C-alpha positions in Angstrom: 105.9 44.8 43.6 103.4 45.7 41.2 101.2 48.6 41.7 98.6 46.5 42.8 100.2 44.3 45.3 101.6 48.2 46.6 97.8 49.3 46.9 96.8 46.1 48.6 100.1 46.3 51.1 98.8 50.1 51.8 95.5 49.5 52.5 96.5 46.7 54.8 98.8 48.8 56.4 95.6 51.8 57.4 93.7 48.4 58.2 96.6 47.6 60.9 96.6 51.0 61.9 93.1 51.3 63.2 93.3 48.3 65.0 96.4 49.2 66.6 94.9 52.7 67.9 91.7 51.0 69.1 93.9 48.6 71.1 95.7 51.0 72.3 92.9 52.7 73.9 91.7 49.3 75.4 94.8 48.4 76.9 94.7 51.6 79.3 90.8 51.6 80.0 91.6 50.7 83.3 94.4 53.1 83.6 91.5 56.0 82.7 89.7 54.1 85.1 92.1 54.8 88.2 92.6 58.6 86.7 89.4 59.4 87.0 88.2 57.5 90.2 85.5 55.7 88.2 83.7 53.1 89.9 82.6 49.8 87.8 79.2 51.3 86.5 80.4 55.3 86.1 83.3 53.4 83.7 80.6 51.4 82.0 78.8 54.7 81.6 81.8 56.1 79.8 82.4 53.1 77.8 79.1 53.6 76.1 79.9 56.6 74.5 82.0 54.6 72.2 79.6 52.2 70.7 77.1 55.5 70.7 79.3 57.1 68.6 80.0 54.4 66.1 76.1 54.4 65.8 76.1 57.9 64.8 78.7 57.9 62.6 77.0 54.8 60.4 74.9 56.7 57.9 77.1 59.7 58.2 79.8 57.4 57.2 77.9 55.9 54.4 77.1 59.5 53.0 80.4 60.7 53.2 81.7 57.8 51.4 79.3 58.2 48.7 79.9 61.8 48.1 83.6 62.3 48.4 85.2 58.8 47.8 86.7 56.1 50.8 90.2 57.8 50.1 89.2 61.3 51.3 87.5 59.8 54.4 90.0 57.4 55.6 92.7 59.8 55.2 90.4 61.8 57.0 89.5 59.5 59.8 93.1 58.2 60.2 94.2 62.0 60.9 91.0 62.1 63.5 92.5 58.7 65.0 96.2 60.7 65.7 94.6 63.7 67.2 91.5 62.0 69.7 93.4 59.3 70.8 96.1 61.2 72.2 93.1 63.5 73.7 92.0 60.6 75.6 95.0 60.7 77.7 95.5 64.6 77.8 91.9 64.9 78.9 91.8 66.8 82.5 88.3 66.4 83.3 85.4 63.1 82.7 83.4 66.2 81.1 85.9 66.5 78.4 86.7 62.7 77.8 83.0 61.8 77.4 83.0 63.9 74.2 86.0 62.4 73.3 85.6 59.1 73.7 82.1 59.6 71.5 84.2 61.1 68.6 86.5 58.1 68.7 83.9 55.8 68.3 82.8 58.3 65.0 86.1 58.0 63.9 86.0 54.1 64.6 83.2 53.6 62.3 84.2 56.4 59.7 87.5 54.0 59.1 85.3 51.1 59.0 83.0 51.7 56.1 86.0 53.7 54.4 88.3 51.1 54.8 86.3 48.8 53.9 84.8 50.2 50.7 88.5 51.1 49.3 89.3 47.0 50.1 86.1 46.4 47.8 87.7 48.6 44.9 91.1 46.8 45.3 88.8 43.3 45.6 87.8 43.9 42.5 90.7 45.2 40.7 92.4 41.3 41.9 89.3 39.6 40.6 89.1 37.0 44.0 88.3 37.7 47.3 90.7 39.6 49.3 88.8 40.8 52.0 89.7 38.9 54.6 93.5 39.1 55.1 92.8 42.9 55.6 90.6 41.9 58.3 92.9 39.5 59.7 95.4 42.8 59.9 93.2 44.5 62.2 92.5 41.4 63.9 96.8 40.8 64.3 96.8 44.4 65.0 94.7 44.2 68.1 97.1 41.7 69.5 100.1 44.2 68.5 98.1 46.7 70.6 97.5 45.4 73.5 101.4 43.9 73.7 102.5 47.2 73.3 100.2 48.5 76.0 101.1 45.9 78.1 105.3 47.4 77.6 103.8 50.9 78.4 102.4 49.6 81.4 105.3 47.8 82.6 107.4 50.9 82.1 104.9 52.8 83.6 104.5 55.2 80.8 101.2 57.4 80.8 98.7 56.4 78.4 98.9 60.1 77.1 102.9 59.4 75.7 101.8 55.8 75.2 98.8 57.4 72.7 101.2 59.8 71.2 103.6 57.4 70.3 101.2 55.3 68.3 100.0 58.8 66.9 103.6 58.9 65.5 103.8 55.2 64.1 100.0 56.3 62.6 101.6 59.6 60.9 104.1 57.6 59.5 101.8 54.5 57.7 99.6 57.2 56.1 102.5 59.4 54.9 103.7 56.4 53.0 100.3 54.6 52.1 98.1 57.5 51.3 99.5 57.9 48.0 98.5 54.2 46.7 94.5 54.5 48.0 92.0 54.0 45.0 90.3 57.3 44.0 87.4 54.9 43.1 84.5 56.4 40.8 82.1 57.3 42.5 78.8 55.5 41.8 75.3 57.1 41.2 73.6 54.2 42.8 71.3 55.4 46.2 73.1 58.5 48.0 72.3 60.4 51.1 72.0 59.1 54.6 70.9 55.7 55.2 67.1 55.8 56.1 65.3 53.8 53.0 64.5 50.2 53.3 67.3 47.6 52.3 67.2 45.5 49.8 65.9 42.0 50.2 70.2 41.3 49.4 71.2 43.9 52.6 68.8 42.0 54.5 69.7 38.5 54.2 73.2 39.8 54.4 72.6 42.1 57.2 70.6 39.3 59.4 73.6 37.0 58.6 76.1 39.9 59.5 73.9 40.1 62.5 74.4 37.0 63.9 78.3 36.9 63.3 78.4 40.0 65.1 75.7 38.8 68.0 78.1 35.8 68.4 81.7 37.9 68.0 80.1 40.1 70.9 79.4 37.4 72.9 82.9 35.7 72.9 84.5 38.7 73.7 83.1 39.8 76.5 82.1 35.9 77.9 84.8 33.9 76.8 86.7 34.3 80.7 83.4 34.1 82.5 83.0 30.7 80.9 86.0 29.3 81.4 86.1 30.9 85.1 82.5 29.5 86.4 81.6 26.6 83.8 85.0 25.2 83.2 86.4 26.3 86.6 89.8 26.0 84.9 92.9 27.4 87.3 92.8 31.3 88.0 96.0 31.6 85.6 94.3 30.1 83.0 90.8 32.0 82.9 91.9 33.7 79.7 92.4 30.6 77.7 89.2 30.7 76.4 89.5 34.4 75.2 92.6 33.7 73.9 91.9 30.9 71.6 88.9 32.5 70.3 90.7 35.1 69.3 93.5 33.6 67.9 91.9 31.3 66.1 89.4 34.2 64.6 92.7 36.2 63.1 93.9 33.2 61.7 91.2 32.5 60.3 90.8 35.7 58.6 93.6 35.0 57.0 93.1 31.8 54.9 89.5 32.4 54.7 90.0 34.4 50.8 91.8 31.2 49.8 89.0 29.4 51.1 86.6 31.4 49.7 88.0 31.6 45.7 87.8 28.2 46.1 84.2 27.0 47.7 82.4 30.6 46.9 81.2 32.7 49.6 77.7 30.8 50.4 79.3 27.9 51.2 82.0 29.4 53.7 79.0 31.2 55.3 77.0 28.1 55.5 80.2 26.0 56.9 80.6 29.2 59.5 77.7 28.6 60.8 78.0 24.9 61.4 81.6 25.9 63.4 80.3 28.1 65.4 76.8 25.9 66.2 79.6 22.4 67.0 82.0 24.8 68.8 79.6 25.8 71.4 77.8 22.4 71.9 80.9 20.8 72.4 81.6 23.7 75.0 78.4 23.6 76.3 78.7 19.5 76.4 81.8 18.9 77.6 82.8 21.7 80.0 86.2 20.7 80.8 89.4 23.1 79.7 90.7 20.7 76.8 86.9 20.0 75.1 86.2 24.1 76.0 89.4 25.5 73.9 89.0 23.0 71.2 85.2 24.5 70.9 86.0 28.2 71.3 88.5 27.6 68.6 85.6 25.9 66.4 83.9 29.1 67.4 86.7 31.7 66.3 87.2 29.5 63.0 83.4 30.3 62.8 83.4 33.6 63.2 86.9 34.8 61.4 84.6 34.9 57.4 81.2 36.4 58.2 82.0 39.4 58.5 84.7 39.9 55.7 82.2 37.9 54.0 78.9 40.0 54.3 80.8 43.3 53.5 82.3 41.7 49.9 78.3 40.7 49.4 77.2 43.7 50.2 79.3 45.7 48.5 77.9 44.4 45.3 74.4 45.5 45.7 73.1 46.3 42.6 70.8 49.7 44.3 73.0 51.1 46.4 76.9 52.1 46.6 79.6 50.3 48.1 79.5 52.7 51.0 75.9 53.0 51.3 75.6 49.0 51.3 78.3 48.4 54.0 76.6 51.3 56.2 73.1 49.3 56.0 74.7 46.1 56.7 77.4 47.3 59.5 74.0 48.9 61.1 72.1 45.7 61.6 75.0 43.5 62.3 76.0 46.4 64.9 73.0 45.7 66.9 73.8 42.2 66.8 77.5 43.3 69.0 75.6 45.2 70.9 72.7 43.5 72.3 74.2 39.7 72.4 76.5 40.3 75.3 73.7 41.6 77.6 71.0 39.0 76.5 73.8 36.5 77.7 73.7 37.4 80.9 69.7 38.4 81.4 69.6 34.2 79.9 72.3 33.3 82.2 70.7 34.9 85.5 67.2 33.5 84.3 68.7 29.9 83.4 72.3 29.1 83.6 75.6 30.1 81.5 75.6 27.0 79.4 72.0 27.4 78.2 72.7 31.0 77.4 76.2 29.3 75.2 72.9 27.4 73.3 71.7 30.5 72.3 74.7 31.3 70.0 75.1 27.9 68.9 71.4 28.5 68.2 72.4 31.7 66.1 75.2 29.9 64.0 72.7 27.7 62.9 70.8 30.8 62.0 73.5 31.6 59.8 73.6 28.7 57.7 70.2 28.6 57.4 69.8 32.3 55.8 72.8 30.8 53.6 70.9 28.3 52.4 67.5 29.2 51.5 65.7 31.2 48.7 68.8 31.1 47.0 67.9 34.1 43.9 68.9 36.4 47.1 72.5 36.2 45.9 72.0 35.9 42.5 75.7 36.7 40.8 77.4 37.3 44.1 79.8 34.1 44.2 
């Protein structure tokens, strides 16, 4: 392997680390609920700590990456994961658990911004798009973490020991990978916390990422409900929609780089929006197991490239350093991930679940539109 290939492999392993830590926590949430005797509403309040922590960390992450470089922030974030993941398992009271979960959410976004900033540096060395493959590894880690969690639950292993095992794996990854991370030259553009107005490029790509994350968040939270209540599939196959969406999204990320390099970033964003629109339209018009599954596969492929391509475009801002630019776009898109799922619920109550899925289809068209008008904003990004 060349040194560049080793850098790519090392960074990919750290994307995998971030994904498996998050998925390991998620896989044991039911155990946390039982341990503390939480009702559904109390659990929902606890889980709100994660996005609150993530949101608080967004401007901090941009500033830290700009000031200290992505390598330092990645290593500090990885150490934070190794500490706070087991702390979730060892928390003896809900008063200790809540701040730990919030800090865990903060670490997640520190890792998100720093890993993607590092990925942009490696991508520039390659001279072609490779960001999608890193996001594919994160998705693959999600499947792996869920699988390990299922095994741990089957073996009746307490969450604290499960998390210690994951922290041990994370430590090995950091030891091997840290020597290959890029010590990038920090840009002098736009330091400080993210409080200033984004430029036209970041507003546009932030809007695209917002609609992409809105679609992704809705599919995460509502796929199973849609298959249960609209498709009316047999109980044992309720997860089929979620699995088909997730599988298509993960596999799509591994091929998105090749397609992006061949057809260009804007073409891929336009195609992504059309796939989301077509997939959801098929699922709404023909709510049968076969057609709905095909529709959810199309949506998964559509969602796959949006965030990697959006981050790749944002990192080429002429006015902001990559860390700051990524934090701005992440902040905008994050609100899509937060607001989308409850919005679907409100519309479903007022009209129907199918009507709410039409909204996500329209979001797909919005992505295509934003990638097709006033193209001077995207000058020199392809």
